[in-house]
C-alpha atoms as one frame of an Amber mdcrd trajectory, in Angstrom:
protein
  -3.686  17.050  -8.057  -2.451  13.660  -7.040  -3.252  10.582  -9.214  -6.429
   8.596  -8.550  -4.413   5.657  -6.868  -2.619   8.012  -4.499  -4.840   7.161
  -1.359  -4.143   3.463  -1.702  -0.418   3.828  -2.039  -0.390   6.341   0.956
  -2.510   3.785   2.954  -0.082   1.023   2.375   2.859   3.293   3.383   0.955
   4.339   6.453  -0.373   0.958   7.696   1.500  -1.970   6.010   4.746  -1.662
   8.025   3.061  -3.705  10.899   2.468  -6.810   8.651   2.055  -9.628   9.267
   0.915  -8.165  12.529   0.679  -9.164  16.235  -2.248 -10.233  18.486  -2.932
  -7.782  21.232  -5.358  -7.876  24.200  -8.775  -9.324  23.156  -7.135 -10.742
  19.999  -5.739 -13.585  21.935  -9.192 -14.935  22.562  -9.448 -15.765  18.765
  -6.337 -17.952  19.178  -7.351 -19.664  22.331 -10.844 -20.622  21.261 -12.292
 -21.383  17.796 -15.332 -19.466  16.671 -18.325 -21.773  16.583 -20.605 -21.161
  13.610 -23.609 -22.401  15.589 -22.986 -19.540  18.140 -23.427 -16.951  15.436
 -27.109 -17.744  15.322 -27.641 -17.199  19.052 -29.427 -14.155  20.313 -26.758
 -13.251  22.753 -24.063 -13.363  20.121 -23.570  -9.798  18.827 -21.641  -9.024
  15.725 -22.116 -12.194  13.884 -20.788 -10.978  10.524 -17.414  -9.865  12.256
 -17.186 -13.304  13.959 -17.850 -15.034  10.605 -14.750 -13.235   9.304 -12.753
 -14.425  12.312 -13.887 -18.002  11.594 -12.547 -17.635   8.003  -9.180 -16.353
   9.399  -8.939 -19.264  11.697  -9.314 -21.541   8.752  -7.264 -19.582   6.205
  -5.047 -17.144   8.062  -4.401 -13.623   6.788  -5.689 -11.945   9.917  -4.116
  -8.398   9.683  -4.066  -8.505   5.884  -7.835  -8.793   5.823  -8.055  -5.619
   8.144  -5.837  -3.706   5.747  -7.918  -4.846   2.756 -11.074  -3.662   4.348
  -9.546  -0.312   4.994  -8.572  -0.005   1.321 -12.191  -1.016   0.239 -13.539
   1.688   2.600 -11.124   4.347   0.924 -12.540   3.237  -2.539 -16.169   3.774
  -1.495 -15.460   7.058   0.313 -13.584   8.321  -2.835 -16.575   7.227  -5.020
 -19.070   9.147  -2.876 -16.861  12.204  -2.595 -16.290  12.473  -6.343 -20.065
  12.328  -6.761 -20.957  14.998  -4.099 -18.026  17.391  -3.965 -16.649  19.856
  -6.441 -13.869  18.343  -8.605 -11.111  20.387  -7.097 -11.763  19.089  -3.581
 -13.245  15.651  -4.306 -10.035  13.646  -3.906  -9.358  15.120  -0.343 -11.612
  12.927   1.791 -10.142   9.614   0.610  -6.595  10.964   1.015  -7.185  12.021
   4.703  -9.084   8.921   5.554  -6.337   6.687   4.104  -3.647   8.062   6.442
  -5.191   9.813   9.497  -3.330   8.580  12.505  -6.550   8.102  14.438  -7.412
   5.317  12.121  -4.188   3.320  12.912  -5.719   1.493  15.802  -8.867   0.047
  14.013  -6.558  -1.015  11.092  -4.051  -2.740  13.345  -6.182  -4.128  16.060
  -8.095  -7.314  15.041 -10.991  -6.886  17.452 -11.497  -3.438  15.943 -12.420
  -5.210  12.641 -16.124  -4.716  13.556 -15.598  -0.957  12.971 -14.024  -1.561
   9.563 -16.853  -3.876   8.371 -19.565  -1.629   9.836 -18.084   1.324   8.008
 -17.513  -0.400   4.787 -21.287  -1.334   4.618 -22.423   2.152   5.822 -20.303
   3.581   2.960 -22.007   1.179   0.635 -25.327   2.339   1.936 -24.328   6.008
   1.556 -23.243   5.426  -1.888 -26.661   3.826  -2.781 -28.449   6.738  -0.980
 -26.630   9.389  -2.951 -27.385   7.446  -6.126 -31.162   7.780  -5.358 -31.430
   4.117  -4.446 -32.872   4.254  -0.884 -33.987   0.675  -0.540 -30.662  -0.585
  -1.781 -29.161   1.485   1.093 -31.526  -0.253   3.451 -30.190  -3.633   2.234
 -26.545  -2.469   2.768 -27.311  -1.182   6.247 -28.435  -4.585   7.542 -24.864
  -6.151   7.325 -23.458  -2.996   8.855 -25.585  -3.680  11.955 -24.541  -7.359
  11.870 -20.852  -6.259  11.970 -21.178  -3.632  14.783 -24.244  -2.138  16.419
 -22.466   1.318  16.878 -23.786   2.339  13.462 -27.290   2.466  14.653 -27.471
   6.320  14.268 -26.631   6.129  10.564 -30.282   6.484   9.331 -30.714   9.576
  11.433 -27.608  11.166   9.731 -29.063  10.427   6.287 -31.944  12.791   7.236
 -29.380  15.643   6.816 -28.818  14.630   3.099 -32.230  13.635   1.838 -35.113
  12.719   4.106 -36.936   9.788   2.342 -38.930   8.668   5.219 -40.117   5.146
   4.502 -36.516   3.708   3.965 -35.288   5.708   6.919 -38.115   4.289   8.969
 -37.136   0.736   7.884 -33.487   1.440   8.816 -34.469   2.918  12.281 -36.533
  -0.327  12.946 -33.463  -2.284  12.086 -31.340  -0.169  14.447 -33.930  -0.675
  17.253 -33.817  -4.332  16.809 -30.077  -4.381  16.946 -30.009  -2.158  20.021
 -32.431  -4.437  21.870 -30.265  -7.437  20.875 -27.190  -5.663  22.451 -28.964
  -4.838  25.645 -30.065  -8.368  26.013 -26.653  -9.731  25.413 -25.014  -7.327
  27.937 -27.603  -8.533  30.453 -27.014 -12.207  30.001 -23.353 -12.397  29.175
 -20.957 -11.873  32.042 -17.954  -9.678  31.451 -19.306  -8.115  28.294 -17.864
  -4.653  29.267 -20.833  -2.670  27.997 -24.405  -1.800  28.926 -25.226  -3.373
  32.194 -21.750  -4.603  32.640 -19.813  -1.366  31.787 -19.140  -0.137  35.360
 -20.894   3.165  34.640 -24.487   4.439  34.883 -25.865   5.942  31.594 -25.709
   9.424  33.308 -22.198   9.059  34.464 -21.260   7.902  30.886 -23.126  10.776
  29.226 -21.463  13.365  31.351 -17.970  12.062  30.819 -18.446  12.051  27.039
 -18.962  15.862  27.245 -15.272  16.072  27.733 -14.188  12.956  25.827 -15.785
  14.069  22.502 -13.792  17.232  22.553 -10.746  15.234  23.041 -11.698  13.306
  19.905 -12.239  16.433  17.994  -8.893  17.990  19.006  -7.098  14.866  17.772
  -8.719  15.309  14.251  -6.341  18.147  13.936  -3.549  17.328  16.340  -3.262
  13.512  16.505  -1.242  13.058  19.611  -1.306  10.690  22.600  -2.777   7.790
  20.595  -1.854   5.057  22.979  -3.519   1.668  23.017  -5.327   2.264  26.267
  -5.761   6.184  26.621  -6.408   7.907  29.881  -9.941   9.127  30.541 -10.407
  12.743  31.585 -10.854  13.457  35.289 -14.529  13.655  36.353 -15.544  17.357
  36.252 -19.295  18.085  36.150 -18.876  21.721  35.056 -16.598  20.815  32.167
 -18.724  17.971  31.098 -21.981  20.010  31.043 -20.207  22.898  29.314 -18.819
  20.505  26.762 -22.203  19.255  25.831 -23.707  22.678  25.763 -21.015  24.033
  23.471 -21.203  20.955  21.276 -24.983  21.170  20.812 -24.842  24.951  20.166
 -21.955  24.506  17.625 -24.046  21.912  15.782 -27.148  23.887  15.706 -25.224
  26.962  14.383 -23.485  24.832  11.632 -26.856  23.443  10.488 -28.448  26.902
  10.602 -25.519  28.349   8.407 -26.147  25.513   5.824 -22.565  25.234   4.658
 -21.641  21.689   3.367 -18.680  21.465   5.710 -20.977  22.016   8.789 -23.554
  19.471   7.456 -20.830  16.758   7.136 -19.388  17.646  10.466 -22.800  17.190
  12.209 -23.185  14.004  10.188 -19.972  12.689  11.761 -21.108  13.730  15.339
 -24.413  11.780  14.829 -22.374   8.771  13.805 -20.259   9.187  16.974 -23.145
   9.461  19.415 -24.027   5.747  19.948 -20.677   4.962  21.486 -20.221   8.527
  22.987 -23.496   9.523  24.637 -25.625   7.569  27.113 -24.930   3.881  26.097
 -22.140   2.936  28.575 -18.930   1.123  27.367 -16.223  -0.022  29.719 -13.764
   2.293  28.144 -14.631   5.920  28.334 -12.130   6.737  25.446 -11.247   4.514
  22.510  -9.742   5.895  19.335 -11.270   2.996  17.146 -14.723   4.619  17.611
 -13.652   7.511  15.310 -13.405   5.166  12.294 -16.943   5.455  11.069 -17.330
   9.186  12.017 -14.050   9.920  10.333 -15.647   9.230   7.009 -17.944  12.235
   7.458 -15.307  14.415   9.218 -13.030  13.821   6.122 -15.797  15.107   3.791
 -16.120  18.144   6.015 -12.319  18.819   6.016 -12.269  18.731   2.195 -14.291
  22.021   2.349 -11.962  23.685   5.018  -8.403  22.444   4.269  -6.457  25.019
   2.184  -5.192  23.379  -0.914  -1.690  24.498  -0.231  -1.781  22.713   3.058
  -2.963  19.388   1.696   0.477  17.821   0.870   2.194  18.829   4.059  -0.785
  17.434   6.052  -0.671  14.213   4.099   3.058  13.850   4.688   2.926  14.500
   8.340  -0.149  12.140   8.799   1.539   9.413   6.785   4.707   9.535   8.736
   2.835   9.589  12.039   0.656   6.627  11.062   3.708   4.743   9.755   5.243
   5.299  13.314   2.112   3.916  14.823   2.320   0.889  12.534   5.884   0.250
  13.650   4.807   0.596  17.395   2.183  -2.047  16.705   4.993  -4.606  16.061
   5.763  -4.638  19.764   3.063  -5.573  22.065   5.012  -5.019  25.243   6.075
  -1.545  23.876   2.419  -0.614  23.304   1.545  -1.372  26.852   4.651   0.412
  28.291   3.616   3.404  26.265   0.060   3.267  27.708   1.337   2.813  31.211
   3.505   5.889  30.843   0.522   7.949  29.483  -1.754   6.789  32.256   0.188
   6.026  35.422  -2.943   5.341  37.560  -4.559   3.078  34.958  -4.613  -0.705
  35.991  -5.018  -2.477  32.517  -1.558  -1.630  31.087   0.179  -2.938  34.055
  -1.817  -6.136  33.931  -1.048  -6.684  30.398   2.636  -6.026  30.914   2.623
  -8.577  33.726   1.058 -11.047  31.436   3.845 -10.658  28.987   6.740 -10.556
  31.532   8.754 -13.483  33.190   7.181 -14.638  36.621   9.581 -12.470  38.808
   9.139  -9.395  36.875   5.297  -9.963  36.561   4.941 -10.241  40.320   6.835
  -6.916  40.756   4.565  -5.387  38.282   1.495  -6.762  40.010   2.735  -5.490
  43.389   2.689  -1.930  41.700  -0.857  -2.628  40.272  -2.077  -3.547  43.831
  -1.273   0.031  44.835  -3.719   1.284  42.135  -6.536  -1.265  42.690  -6.128
  -3.364  45.909  -8.155  -6.566  45.788  -8.688  -6.587  42.001  -9.434 -10.045
  40.789  -7.425  -9.604  37.628  -4.374  -8.947  39.637  -4.939 -12.172  41.728
  -5.437 -14.098  38.526  -2.212 -12.962  37.164  -0.327 -13.648  40.420  -1.683
 -17.211  40.413  -0.420 -17.559  36.869   2.994 -16.337  37.747   3.129 -18.584
  40.846   2.304 -21.594  38.677   5.224 -20.660  36.257   7.512 -20.657  39.300
   6.199 -24.056  40.370   4.535 -22.639  43.569   1.130 -24.318  43.227  -0.119
 -23.689  46.824   0.337 -19.892  46.454  -1.217 -20.104  43.022  -4.230 -21.962
  44.454  -4.680 -19.314  47.026  -4.637 -16.513  44.438  -7.220 -18.359  42.264
  -9.339 -18.910  45.316  -9.365 -15.132  45.806 -10.589 -14.608  42.255 -13.377
 -17.244  42.612 -14.562 -15.496  45.913 -15.411 -12.540  43.636 -16.371 -14.325
  40.452 -17.778 -17.621  41.511 -19.197 -18.419  37.987 -16.339 -17.356  35.925
 -15.278 -20.318  33.804 -11.809 -19.063  33.318 -11.310 -18.683  37.139 -12.654
 -22.125  37.811 -10.338 -23.606  35.111  -7.444 -21.762  36.688  -8.129 -23.289
  40.127  -8.356 -26.737  38.438  -4.904 -26.358  36.882  -3.453 -25.358  40.376
  -5.158 -28.430  41.994  -3.719 -30.660  39.262  -0.411 -29.329  39.906  -0.810
 -30.175  43.470  -1.783 -33.710  42.586  -5.364 -33.392  43.543  -6.637 -34.924
  40.413 -10.300 -35.576  41.200 -10.757 -31.965  42.530  -8.960 -30.727  39.318
 -11.372 -32.804  37.072 -14.367 -31.455  38.934 -13.324 -27.965  38.238 -12.589
 -28.613  34.543 -16.154 -30.133  34.233 -17.533 -27.138  36.212 -15.757 -24.714
  33.840 -17.495 -26.555  30.907 -20.828 -26.333  32.561 -20.377 -22.485  32.442
 -18.935 -22.479  28.922 -19.088 -25.785  26.966 -16.588 -24.680  24.426 -13.856
 -23.506  26.908 -10.912 -24.671  24.875  -8.307 -25.300  27.585 -10.712 -27.039
  29.976 -11.613 -29.348  26.998  -7.899 -29.992  26.249  -7.178 -30.744  29.849
 -10.090 -33.230  30.190  -9.061 -34.970  26.955  -5.409 -35.117  28.111  -6.585
 -36.894  31.264  -8.545 -39.390  29.273 -12.074 -38.020  30.149 -15.135 -37.996
  27.912 -15.947 -34.545  26.594 -19.442 -33.119  26.588 -20.582 -31.692  23.264
 -19.410 -28.009  22.556 -22.917 -26.500  22.238 -23.816 -22.996  22.917 -25.777
 -22.213  26.103 -28.754 -19.960  26.232
């Protein structure tokens, strides 16, 4: 059997090739606007523990290094749990698989997926305490997991499969309910949250789609292919979705009835997956980072099923695939080109490529994007940005006006119109837009910088309720 330190070495080989790392997509918001500690205490601020770590990174650096360190700590806790619960000959397997599985490349590399790493780390600490007959210590560890990411709300239900100790489970369920209500409130009051009320799907539509999506996840546990940054969603198909859920529920029931440890851990993983993959809508139907927490249980299940002679070849293949993904994560434009090729009718990869391209190339990409989604405000916003870069302020102003027609209270859209007005020499109108942007978001960094540059008094950067 491999030495005890093997999972950590393999994890470094699999994931460290991307260091020091790049910023992608939502990561840029962490550079554009500082995290305000006062906001972490507001009811609409979800995942306060994750944002606290972002605040520390803004002060100290080490963004991607911290993600990798959290992954190594999760490997440590999973290995500790597996060596307590599994027979000695298969106990090392879960940590080895978890260390290098290609599905975990995205949460390790993508800064905004740090919430998954933190929630998993604290859930593993809770599971460790639970399996050491310390249920109330598990409750204490579960609280920071919820403060890192609410998608772990089903964790106490999964614990019932191991040892149903009802008072601490009831306490964890109460914490989960409080976290869930907080998320619903936040998605109601925060525009552009991309989940819940703002997801673009009804709960029923999302639930049906996940009947196909979950099988895609399970397939990639064995064959990890097509792991692009923005994967395509399956085409709507009522029959396939219903059949997917029926087969999944029947399989889970059969595995529990058989009572084999592999089946129990597999169902454990399915329960952990359900909050993000059932009826609670999120803007993305498919996201590989959602597998990070469930993968802990799936790795424990795999330890029972994987033939011992297959372990080394599987680890070698997974390590090479993950290393290739780490190299891919060094090139942001390459990531979006890969995603655009995998999903030709998906809008977001083209918008991101346009954001990275020179103005003339960006406008060509946006013309293609308009064939996919005519009238989309994101396209108009990027067209306005490209026109500004070309020095064509009148056309930029027209595009930003189209955005505001659809999003009249969007502080970023108001700010952009102010920039175009300033470029046209309409200083008073530009100042009015900068102030209006700050009325919507008092901490909007660029609006504050523009007002300060123009010698204006800044309002306090205080969170809005």
